[in-house]
C-alpha positions as CSV (number, residue, x, y, z in Angstrom):
1,M,-21.8,258.1,-95.4
2,S,-19.4,256.9,-92.8
3,C,-16.3,254.9,-93.6
4,L,-17.8,251.9,-91.7
5,S,-20.9,251.8,-93.9
6,V,-18.8,252.2,-97.1
7,M,-16.8,249.1,-95.9
8,E,-20.0,247.2,-95.2
9,D,-21.4,248.0,-98.6
10,T,-18.1,247.0,-100.3
11,R,-18.1,243.7,-98.2
12,Q,-21.6,242.9,-99.4
13,L,-20.7,243.7,-103.0
14,V,-17.6,241.4,-102.8
15,E,-19.6,238.6,-101.2
16,K,-22.3,239.0,-104.0
17,I,-19.7,239.0,-106.8
18,N,-18.0,235.9,-105.4
19,Q,-21.4,234.1,-105.0
20,L,-22.2,234.8,-108.6
21,F,-18.8,233.3,-109.6
22,V,-19.4,230.2,-107.4
23,E,-22.8,229.7,-109.0
24,G,-21.3,229.9,-112.5
25,N,-23.5,232.9,-113.3
26,M,-20.9,234.5,-115.5
27,E,-23.3,236.8,-117.2
28,R,-24.2,238.5,-113.9
29,F,-20.6,238.3,-112.7
30,M,-19.5,240.2,-115.8
31,D,-21.9,243.0,-114.9
32,Y,-19.5,244.0,-112.1
33,L,-16.4,244.2,-114.3
34,A,-15.1,247.2,-116.1
35,E,-15.0,246.7,-119.9
36,D,-11.2,247.0,-119.7
37,V,-10.7,244.8,-116.7
38,V,-7.3,243.1,-116.3
39,W,-7.2,239.8,-114.4
40,E,-3.8,238.5,-113.5
41,M,-3.5,234.9,-112.2
42,F,-0.4,233.7,-110.5
43,S,-0.7,229.9,-110.1
44,S,1.7,227.4,-108.6
45,S,0.5,224.9,-111.2
46,S,0.1,226.9,-114.4
47,G,2.3,230.0,-113.9
48,H,1.2,233.5,-114.8
49,T,-1.8,234.4,-117.0
50,T,-3.2,237.8,-117.9
51,I,-6.7,238.3,-119.2
52,N,-7.4,241.7,-120.8
53,G,-11.0,242.8,-121.0
54,K,-14.4,241.3,-120.5
55,K,-14.5,239.9,-124.0
56,E,-11.3,237.9,-123.5
57,L,-12.5,236.7,-120.0
58,F,-15.9,235.6,-121.4
59,N,-14.2,233.6,-124.2
60,M,-11.5,232.1,-121.9
61,D,-10.7,228.5,-122.3
62,S,-11.5,226.8,-119.0
63,S,-10.9,223.2,-120.1
64,G,-7.9,222.9,-117.8
65,M,-9.9,223.9,-114.7
66,P,-11.1,221.3,-112.2
67,A,-14.7,220.3,-112.6
68,H,-17.3,220.7,-109.9
69,M,-15.4,223.5,-108.1
70,G,-16.4,224.2,-104.6
71,F,-15.4,227.4,-102.9
72,E,-15.0,228.3,-99.2
73,F,-14.4,232.0,-98.6
74,G,-12.5,233.2,-95.5
75,T,-11.2,236.6,-94.6
76,I,-12.3,239.6,-96.6
77,V,-10.2,242.8,-96.1
78,I,-11.2,246.1,-97.5
79,E,-9.1,249.3,-97.7
80,G,-10.2,252.2,-99.8
81,N,-11.0,251.0,-103.4
82,V,-9.3,247.6,-102.8
83,A,-10.8,244.4,-101.4
84,S,-9.1,241.0,-100.9
85,V,-10.7,237.6,-100.3
86,Q,-8.9,234.5,-99.3
87,G,-10.2,231.0,-99.3
88,T,-10.0,227.4,-100.6
89,S,-11.3,225.6,-103.6
90,T,-11.9,221.9,-104.3
91,G,-12.9,219.9,-107.3
92,K,-12.1,217.0,-109.6
93,L,-9.3,217.0,-112.1
94,N,-9.7,215.7,-115.7
95,D,-7.8,212.5,-114.6
96,G,-10.4,211.9,-111.8
97,G,-8.1,213.0,-109.0
98,A,-9.1,215.4,-106.3
99,Y,-8.1,219.0,-106.3
100,K,-7.7,221.4,-103.4
101,G,-6.3,224.8,-103.8
102,Y,-5.8,227.9,-101.7
103,F,-6.4,231.4,-103.2
104,C,-6.3,235.1,-102.5
105,D,-8.1,237.4,-104.9
106,V,-7.4,241.1,-104.8
107,Y,-10.0,243.4,-106.4
108,H,-9.3,247.0,-107.4
109,F,-12.5,249.0,-107.9
110,R,-13.0,252.0,-110.2
111,D,-16.4,253.7,-110.4
112,D,-18.1,250.7,-108.7
113,K,-16.7,248.2,-111.2
114,I,-13.8,245.8,-110.8
115,A,-11.0,247.3,-112.9
116,N,-8.2,244.8,-111.9
117,I,-8.1,241.4,-110.3
118,E,-5.0,239.7,-109.0
119,S,-5.4,236.0,-108.1
120,Y,-2.8,234.1,-106.2
121,I,-3.5,230.4,-106.4
122,I,-1.6,227.5,-104.7
123,D,-2.4,224.0,-105.8
124,N,-2.2,221.7,-102.8
125,R,-0.4,219.0,-104.9
126,K,2.4,221.5,-105.5
127,V,2.8,221.9,-101.7
128,N,2.1,218.5,-100.2
129,G,2.3,216.2,-103.2
130,P,-0.7,214.3,-104.6
131,N,-3.8,214.1,-102.4
């Protein structure tokens, strides 16, 4: 298999995984994660969070997350067993205000499963003030 076809296959996989997340299909999304996955989130609004394992991720408290999240994906970069995706997200906050964020997710694959995710999230309110 050529390097180009491996990159295309990885791109399609990353797009599929992100689509499942956007659709809220967490059960199928979880199928693509290693049992011992580590997800580190670095957020301008909530600081640093680490989630260890699929069980902890599945039971994660998402009550502080904006409702009705919309995602727009931009550039996908693939190198070896690492893929990164950048984009924007929008939604409504618990207080009714609008949310817009910018993100970059970096996926580290091991045996066709995501073993590690690093998410860098910038809340637009922390950059430009309230929307």
